[in-house]
C-alpha positions as CSV (number, residue, x, y, z in Angstrom):
1,M,-39.6,-17.3,-4.5
2,Q,-38.0,-20.7,-3.6
3,E,-35.6,-20.6,-0.6
4,D,-31.9,-21.3,-1.4
5,N,-30.6,-23.9,1.0
6,S,-27.2,-24.3,-0.6
7,F,-24.0,-23.7,1.5
8,R,-22.2,-20.6,0.3
9,S,-18.6,-19.7,1.0
10,G,-15.9,-17.3,-0.2
11,F,-13.6,-14.4,0.5
12,V,-14.8,-10.9,1.2
13,A,-12.3,-8.0,1.0
14,I,-13.0,-5.1,3.3
15,V,-11.8,-1.8,1.8
16,G,-12.1,1.8,2.6
17,R,-10.3,5.0,3.8
18,P,-8.5,4.9,7.2
19,N,-10.7,5.2,10.3
20,V,-14.1,4.3,8.7
21,G,-14.5,1.4,11.0
22,K,-13.3,-1.6,8.9
23,S,-11.7,-3.5,11.7
24,T,-14.5,-2.6,14.2
25,L,-17.1,-4.0,11.8
26,M,-15.1,-7.2,11.2
27,N,-14.5,-7.8,14.9
28,S,-18.3,-7.2,15.5
29,I,-19.3,-9.8,12.9
30,I,-16.9,-12.6,14.1
31,G,-17.7,-11.7,17.8
32,Q,-14.0,-11.5,18.8
33,K,-11.3,-8.8,18.8
34,I,-8.7,-9.8,16.3
35,A,-7.9,-6.6,14.5
36,I,-6.7,-3.6,16.6
37,M,-8.6,-0.3,16.6
38,S,-7.6,3.3,17.0
39,S,-8.6,6.7,15.6
40,K,-5.2,7.1,13.9
41,A,-4.4,6.3,10.3
42,Q,-2.4,3.2,9.4
43,T,-3.8,1.3,12.3
44,T,-4.2,-1.8,10.1
45,R,-0.9,-2.4,8.3
46,K,-1.4,-5.9,6.9
47,R,-4.2,-8.0,5.6
48,I,-5.9,-10.0,8.4
49,E,-8.0,-13.0,7.7
50,T,-11.0,-13.9,10.0
51,V,-13.7,-16.5,9.6
52,Y,-17.4,-16.3,10.2
53,T,-19.3,-19.6,10.0
54,C,-23.0,-20.3,10.2
55,D,-25.4,-22.9,9.0
56,E,-25.9,-21.1,5.7
57,G,-22.3,-20.6,4.8
58,Q,-18.8,-19.4,5.6
59,I,-17.3,-16.0,5.1
60,V,-13.6,-15.4,5.1
61,F,-13.0,-11.7,5.7
62,L,-9.9,-10.0,4.4
63,D,-9.4,-6.9,6.4
64,T,-7.1,-4.6,4.4
65,P,-5.2,-1.4,5.3
66,G,-6.9,1.9,4.7
67,M,-6.4,3.1,1.2
68,N,-3.7,5.7,1.3
69,R,-0.7,7.0,-0.7
70,S,2.6,5.3,-0.1
71,R,5.5,7.3,1.4
72,N,7.9,4.4,2.1
73,K,8.5,0.7,1.6
74,L,6.0,-0.1,4.5
75,G,3.5,2.0,2.6
76,D,4.2,0.1,-0.6
77,F,3.6,-3.2,1.3
78,M,0.2,-1.8,2.6
79,V,-0.9,-0.8,-0.9
80,N,0.0,-4.3,-2.1
81,E,-2.1,-5.8,0.7
82,V,-5.1,-3.9,-0.5
83,T,-4.5,-4.9,-4.1
84,G,-4.0,-8.5,-3.2
85,G,-7.2,-8.5,-1.1
86,L,-9.2,-7.2,-4.0
87,S,-7.7,-9.8,-6.3
88,D,-8.4,-12.7,-4.0
89,A,-11.9,-11.7,-3.0
90,D,-15.2,-13.1,-4.3
91,V,-17.0,-10.1,-2.9
92,V,-15.8,-6.6,-2.0
93,M,-17.3,-4.5,0.9
94,W,-16.5,-0.8,0.6
95,I,-16.9,0.8,4.0
96,V,-17.7,4.5,4.0
97,E,-18.9,7.1,6.6
98,P,-22.2,8.9,6.2
99,E,-21.0,12.1,4.4
100,D,-22.8,14.7,2.4
101,H,-20.2,14.7,-0.3
102,I,-17.6,12.3,-1.8
103,S,-14.0,13.2,-0.9
104,R,-11.1,12.9,-3.3
105,G,-9.9,9.8,-1.5
106,E,-13.3,8.1,-1.8
107,Q,-13.4,9.0,-5.5
108,E,-10.0,7.2,-6.0
109,I,-11.5,4.1,-4.3
110,A,-14.5,4.3,-6.5
111,E,-12.3,4.3,-9.6
112,K,-10.5,1.2,-8.4
113,L,-13.7,-0.7,-7.7
114,S,-15.5,0.4,-10.9
115,G,-13.5,-2.0,-13.1
116,L,-13.9,-5.1,-10.8
117,K,-15.8,-8.1,-12.3
118,K,-17.2,-9.1,-8.9
119,P,-20.0,-7.9,-6.6
120,V,-19.3,-4.7,-4.6
121,I,-21.4,-4.1,-1.5
122,L,-21.5,-0.5,-0.2
123,V,-21.6,-0.4,3.6
124,V,-22.5,3.0,5.1
125,N,-21.1,2.7,8.7
126,K,-21.6,4.9,11.8
127,I,-25.3,5.5,11.2
128,D,-25.6,5.8,15.0
129,S,-23.9,9.1,14.7
130,I,-26.5,10.8,12.5
131,K,-30.3,11.2,12.2
132,E,-32.3,8.5,10.4
133,E,-33.3,10.8,7.6
134,D,-29.6,11.6,7.0
135,V,-28.8,7.9,6.3
136,F,-30.8,8.1,3.1
137,K,-29.0,11.3,2.1
138,A,-25.6,9.5,2.6
139,I,-26.7,6.6,0.5
140,E,-27.8,9.0,-2.2
141,V,-24.4,10.6,-2.3
142,Y,-22.6,7.2,-3.0
143,K,-25.2,5.1,-4.8
144,D,-24.1,6.0,-8.4
145,T,-20.3,6.0,-7.9
146,V,-20.1,2.2,-8.5
147,E,-22.6,-0.3,-9.8
148,F,-23.3,-1.8,-6.4
149,A,-24.7,-5.3,-5.8
150,D,-26.2,-4.1,-2.6
151,I,-26.1,-1.1,-0.2
152,V,-26.4,-1.7,3.6
153,P,-26.3,1.0,6.3
154,V,-24.8,-0.3,9.6
155,S,-23.4,0.7,12.9
156,A,-20.4,-1.5,13.7
157,L,-20.1,0.1,17.2
158,K,-23.8,-0.6,18.1
159,D,-24.0,-3.9,16.0
160,K,-26.9,-2.4,14.1
161,N,-27.9,-4.2,10.9
162,R,-25.0,-6.7,11.4
163,D,-27.3,-9.7,10.8
164,E,-28.8,-8.1,7.7
165,L,-25.3,-7.5,6.3
166,I,-24.3,-11.1,6.8
167,K,-27.4,-12.2,4.9
168,V,-26.5,-9.9,2.1
169,I,-22.9,-11.1,1.9
170,L,-23.9,-14.8,1.8
171,R,-26.4,-14.0,-0.9
172,H,-23.6,-12.8,-3.2
173,L,-21.1,-15.6,-2.4
174,P,-20.9,-18.6,-4.7
175,E,-21.9,-22.1,-3.6
176,G,-18.8,-23.7,-2.1
177,P,-17.1,-25.8,0.5
178,M,-16.2,-24.9,4.1
179,Y,-12.6,-23.6,3.9
180,Y,-12.0,-23.8,7.6
181,D,-13.5,-25.9,10.4
182,E,-16.4,-24.2,12.1
183,E,-14.3,-23.4,15.3
184,T,-11.7,-21.4,13.4
185,V,-12.0,-17.6,13.8
186,T,-8.6,-16.6,12.4
187,E,-5.2,-17.9,11.3
188,E,-3.4,-15.1,13.0
189,T,-1.2,-16.5,15.8
190,E,-1.5,-15.5,19.4
191,R,2.0,-14.0,19.2
192,D,1.0,-11.8,16.2
193,I,-2.2,-10.6,17.9
194,C,-0.3,-9.8,21.2
195,A,2.2,-7.8,19.2
196,E,-0.7,-5.8,17.6
197,L,-2.3,-5.3,21.0
198,I,0.8,-3.6,22.2
199,R,0.9,-1.4,19.1
200,E,-2.7,-0.6,19.6
201,Q,-2.0,0.8,23.0
202,A,0.9,2.9,21.6
203,L,-1.4,4.2,18.9
204,Q,-4.0,5.2,21.5
205,K,-1.6,6.8,24.0
206,L,1.1,8.5,22.0
207,D,0.6,11.7,20.1
208,K,1.5,13.0,16.6
209,E,3.6,11.0,14.2
210,I,5.4,8.8,16.7
211,P,3.0,5.8,16.4
212,H,3.5,5.6,12.6
213,G,7.2,4.8,13.2
214,I,6.5,2.0,15.7
215,A,6.7,-1.8,15.3
216,V,6.5,-4.5,17.9
217,E,8.4,-7.8,18.2
218,I,7.4,-10.5,20.7
219,D,10.8,-11.8,22.0
220,S,9.4,-14.6,24.1
221,M,6.0,-16.0,25.1
222,K,5.6,-18.9,27.4
223,E,2.8,-20.2,29.5
224,R,3.8,-21.5,33.0
225,P,3.2,-25.2,33.8
226,D,0.2,-24.5,35.9
227,G,-1.5,-22.7,33.0
228,R,-2.5,-19.7,35.1
229,I,0.2,-17.1,34.0
230,T,1.7,-16.4,30.6
231,D,5.1,-14.6,30.6
232,I,5.6,-12.3,27.6
233,E,8.7,-10.2,26.7
234,A,8.3,-7.7,23.8
235,T,10.2,-4.9,22.2
236,I,8.8,-1.7,20.8
237,I,10.8,-0.5,17.8
238,C,11.0,3.1,17.0
239,E,13.0,5.2,14.5
240,R,14.6,8.0,16.7
241,D,16.3,8.3,20.1
242,S,13.9,11.2,20.8
243,H,11.0,8.9,20.1
244,K,12.4,6.3,22.5
245,G,12.4,8.8,25.3
246,I,8.8,9.8,24.6
247,I,7.7,6.1,24.5
248,I,9.4,5.4,27.8
249,G,8.2,8.6,29.4
250,K,9.3,10.3,32.6
251,G,10.3,7.6,35.1
252,G,8.9,5.0,32.7
253,A,5.4,6.2,33.1
254,M,4.3,6.1,29.4
255,L,5.8,2.6,28.9
256,K,3.9,1.4,32.0
257,R,0.6,2.8,30.6
258,I,1.1,1.1,27.3
259,G,2.0,-2.2,29.0
260,T,-0.9,-2.0,31.4
261,G,-3.4,-1.5,28.6
262,A,-1.9,-4.2,26.5
263,R,-1.8,-6.7,29.4
264,I,-5.5,-6.2,30.0
265,E,-6.3,-7.0,26.4
266,M,-3.9,-10.0,26.3
267,E,-5.5,-11.5,29.3
268,K,-8.9,-11.4,27.5
269,L,-7.3,-13.1,24.5
270,L,-5.2,-15.8,26.3
271,M,-7.6,-16.3,29.2
272,T,-4.7,-16.4,31.6
273,K,-2.9,-13.8,33.8
274,V,-0.1,-12.1,31.8
275,N,3.3,-11.0,33.1
276,L,4.4,-8.5,30.4
277,K,7.8,-7.0,30.2
278,L,8.4,-4.2,27.6
279,F,11.6,-2.9,26.1
280,V,12.2,-0.1,23.6
281,K,14.9,-0.1,20.9
282,V,15.8,2.3,18.1
283,R,16.1,1.0,14.5
284,R,16.5,4.0,12.2
285,D,14.5,4.1,9.0
286,W,13.2,0.6,9.5
287,R,10.1,1.4,7.4
288,D,12.4,1.6,4.3
289,N,14.5,-1.4,5.2
290,N,13.4,-4.7,3.5
291,N,15.1,-7.0,6.0
292,M,13.6,-5.2,9.0
293,L,10.1,-5.1,7.3
294,K,10.3,-8.9,6.8
295,N,11.4,-9.4,10.4
296,F,8.4,-7.4,11.7
297,G,6.0,-9.4,9.5
298,Y,5.5,-6.9,6.7
299,S,6.5,-9.1,3.8
300,E,4.7,-10.9,1.1
301,K,6.9,-13.9,1.8
302,N,5.3,-14.2,5.3
303,R,1.9,-15.0,3.8
């Protein structure tokens, strides 16, 4: 078989249920933390574009929110982000966990993907968590749900089969130009990523439903003249006074924990020391307020 040396490029939508490792896999492939991660649903709220470039081609990943039912206007926005990602993509990656049955939620995703006129790659993630023989059983469970272009088992956490997945993706992309220069990893701004890093810490450290009602605004972000320290002020938005008290914690302990964790991640991103000041404000029912959603970056107009 003759080797194909043409340059391939295109957009790849990453879809799947919440917590199957979509963002972890994307971060692993591009080699940098852009999308935040936690074990809670709705961690990813908006579509995030990242870019992987190699000699053979360029892949623009569209990391979409986990497919879930909408319960408010923020949920409507998240559903639209998934739909838009599927529409814009040249290839779709459906990420699943290695299960012995297909859940109702997975069946709904399969129905959405069945009618697509584009290649769908099934990626069975978290194979490090099961025995090798069970990987084949998991593939067997899913293999007939959609007419897949390819099936690739991976471990995003352990980087297992990552290179093979990249080869498979490139094989299904069309010949095309380089959309971004080879140094570009994402079009997300540092402000946006820093806001998400704060929200990530809140997701990881707060219990129950409180994190779902949180948004983060970066009020100011300025690097000092010597370039060694970046001063950042940010506000955590919540929906209830009782939630505000929990986020702050006794003597400010919880807010300090969130801030410390976020600062460590920001310093890795910005490669400077970070002086972070956090505030907490209540904005009731912001998830159903169009103006507030737009202010917090959850609006189609902000694309």
